[in-house]
N, C-alpha and C positions, 0 to 999 in steps of 0.2 A: 023215729028210732035211729040211733047212730050205731054203726058197727065199726069196731077198731080191730084191725088185723096187724099183727107184728110180722113184718117180712124179714127183718134181720135184727138180731139181738147183739148189740155191740157191748153191752154192759156186763153180762154174765161172764164171758171169757176173761175180761179184765179183772173182775172181782175174784174169780177162781185163781188167776195167776198171782194176784197180790196175796191171797190166802196161802198159797204154796210157798211164796217167798217169806211170809211172816213166820211160818212154821220152822224155817231154818234159822231165824234170828236167835232163838233160844240156844241152839247148839253152838252158834258162833259166840254168844255171850259166855257160855260155859267154857268153851275152849280158851277164850281170852282170860277168864278168871284163873283157870289152871295155869296158863302160860305165865301170867304175871305173879303167881303165888311164889314167894321166896322158897328156895330149896337149900336146906342145910342137911337134914337127914332124909328128906323126901316124904316125911309123915304128912305134912300139910297137903301136898299135891295128891298123895295116895288116898287121903281121907276126905277129899272134896268130891262130892257126888252130885249128879243131876237126878233129882227125885221127881217122880210123877210127870216127867217130861217138861216141867216148867219151874222147878225150884232148885237153886244151887244151895247145897247144904254143906257147910264147912264144919265137919264133925271133929273138932279138936279144941282144946281149952284156950289156946292162944290165937284163935281166929280174929277176935276183935282187936287185940293189940297189933296184929299184923296188918289188918285192914286200916288201922289208924296210922300206919306208916312207921311202926317201930322196927323196921328192918331197912338196912341200907340197900338191900336188893330190890325192895319195893317201897320207896319212900312215899308214893301216892296211895299205897294200899292196893286192894284188888277191885274195890267197887268203882272208883272213879274211872280207871281205864276201861272197865267193862261197860260202864254206862256210856262212855264215849263211843265205843264200838256199836252199842245198841242204837244210839242216836244216828250214827253214820249209816247204819243199815236201814233204819226207818226212813231216813232222808232219801236213800237210793230207791227204796221201794215206792215211796209216794211222790217222788218228783219225776219219775219216769212214766212213760205211757205203757 
Protein backbone atom coordinates (compact mmCIF):
# COMPACT_ATOMS: atom_id res chain seq x y z
CA UNK A 1 0.00 0.00 0.00
CA UNK A 2 1.26 3.48 -0.94
CA UNK A 3 0.27 6.59 0.93
CA UNK A 4 0.58 10.00 -0.69
CA UNK A 5 0.55 13.10 1.43
CA UNK A 6 0.47 16.63 0.00
CA UNK A 7 2.79 18.84 1.97
CA UNK A 8 2.44 21.97 -0.11
CA UNK A 9 -0.09 22.83 -2.80
CA UNK A 10 1.42 25.26 -5.32
CA UNK A 11 -1.28 24.83 -7.96
CA UNK A 12 -4.43 26.01 -6.15
CA UNK A 13 -3.19 29.54 -5.30
CA UNK A 14 -2.09 30.02 -8.91
CA UNK A 15 -5.43 28.85 -10.30
CA UNK A 16 -7.34 31.07 -7.88
CA UNK A 17 -5.20 34.08 -8.83
CA UNK A 18 -5.80 33.45 -12.54
CA UNK A 19 -9.55 33.12 -11.93
CA UNK A 20 -9.64 36.50 -10.15
CA UNK A 21 -7.71 38.09 -13.01
CA UNK A 22 -10.03 36.54 -15.61
CA UNK A 23 -13.10 37.96 -13.90
CA UNK A 24 -11.70 41.46 -14.49
CA UNK A 25 -11.23 40.94 -18.25
CA UNK A 26 -14.96 41.37 -18.95
CA UNK A 27 -15.03 44.75 -17.23
CA UNK A 28 -11.96 45.91 -19.17
CA UNK A 29 -13.57 44.73 -22.42
CA UNK A 30 -16.77 46.62 -21.62
CA UNK A 31 -14.85 49.77 -20.68
CA UNK A 32 -12.93 49.57 -23.95
CA UNK A 33 -16.10 49.07 -26.00
CA UNK A 34 -17.74 52.13 -24.45
CA UNK A 35 -14.56 54.19 -24.77
CA UNK A 36 -14.22 53.55 -28.52
CA UNK A 37 -17.94 53.96 -29.23
CA UNK A 38 -18.39 57.12 -31.32
CA UNK A 39 -20.14 60.00 -29.61
CA UNK A 40 -22.42 62.38 -31.42
CA UNK A 41 -25.39 62.65 -29.11
CA UNK A 42 -24.17 60.16 -26.49
CA UNK A 43 -27.03 57.75 -27.21
CA UNK A 44 -24.76 54.87 -28.28
CA UNK A 45 -22.55 55.09 -25.19
CA UNK A 46 -25.54 55.56 -22.91
CA UNK A 47 -27.40 52.55 -24.36
CA UNK A 48 -24.45 50.16 -24.26
CA UNK A 49 -24.79 47.94 -21.19
CA UNK A 50 -22.99 45.01 -19.61
CA UNK A 51 -25.62 42.32 -19.05
CA UNK A 52 -25.38 39.25 -16.83
CA UNK A 53 -21.78 40.16 -16.10
CA UNK A 54 -20.55 38.75 -19.41
CA UNK A 55 -22.46 40.23 -22.36
CA UNK A 56 -22.00 43.64 -23.95
CA UNK A 57 -25.40 44.71 -25.28
CA UNK A 58 -25.50 47.64 -27.71
CA UNK A 59 -29.20 48.53 -27.59
CA UNK A 60 -29.60 50.94 -30.51
CA UNK A 61 -30.51 50.49 -34.17
CA UNK A 62 -27.24 51.69 -35.65
CA UNK A 63 -24.92 49.47 -33.57
CA UNK A 64 -23.99 47.23 -36.51
CA UNK A 65 -23.14 50.10 -38.90
CA UNK A 66 -21.03 51.74 -36.17
CA UNK A 67 -19.23 48.49 -35.52
CA UNK A 68 -18.57 48.09 -39.24
CA UNK A 69 -16.72 51.41 -39.18
CA UNK A 70 -19.35 53.78 -40.56
CA UNK A 71 -18.06 56.53 -38.31
CA UNK A 72 -14.95 58.66 -38.67
CA UNK A 73 -14.60 58.57 -34.88
CA UNK A 74 -14.35 54.76 -34.85
CA UNK A 75 -13.21 53.55 -38.27
CA UNK A 76 -12.38 50.11 -36.82
CA UNK A 77 -15.72 49.84 -35.06
CA UNK A 78 -15.86 48.71 -31.46
CA UNK A 79 -15.34 44.95 -31.69
CA UNK A 80 -11.80 44.93 -33.09
CA UNK A 81 -10.28 47.26 -30.46
CA UNK A 82 -12.17 45.41 -27.73
CA UNK A 83 -10.92 42.04 -28.96
CA UNK A 84 -7.38 43.41 -29.02
CA UNK A 85 -7.68 44.41 -25.34
CA UNK A 86 -9.11 40.99 -24.44
CA UNK A 87 -6.21 39.24 -26.16
CA UNK A 88 -3.68 41.48 -24.41
CA UNK A 89 -5.25 40.83 -21.03
CA UNK A 90 -5.33 37.07 -21.59
CA UNK A 91 -1.68 37.14 -22.65
CA UNK A 92 -0.79 38.98 -19.44
CA UNK A 93 -2.70 36.51 -17.31
CA UNK A 94 -1.39 33.33 -18.85
CA UNK A 95 2.18 34.37 -19.55
CA UNK A 96 2.92 35.43 -16.00
CA UNK A 97 3.44 33.21 -12.99
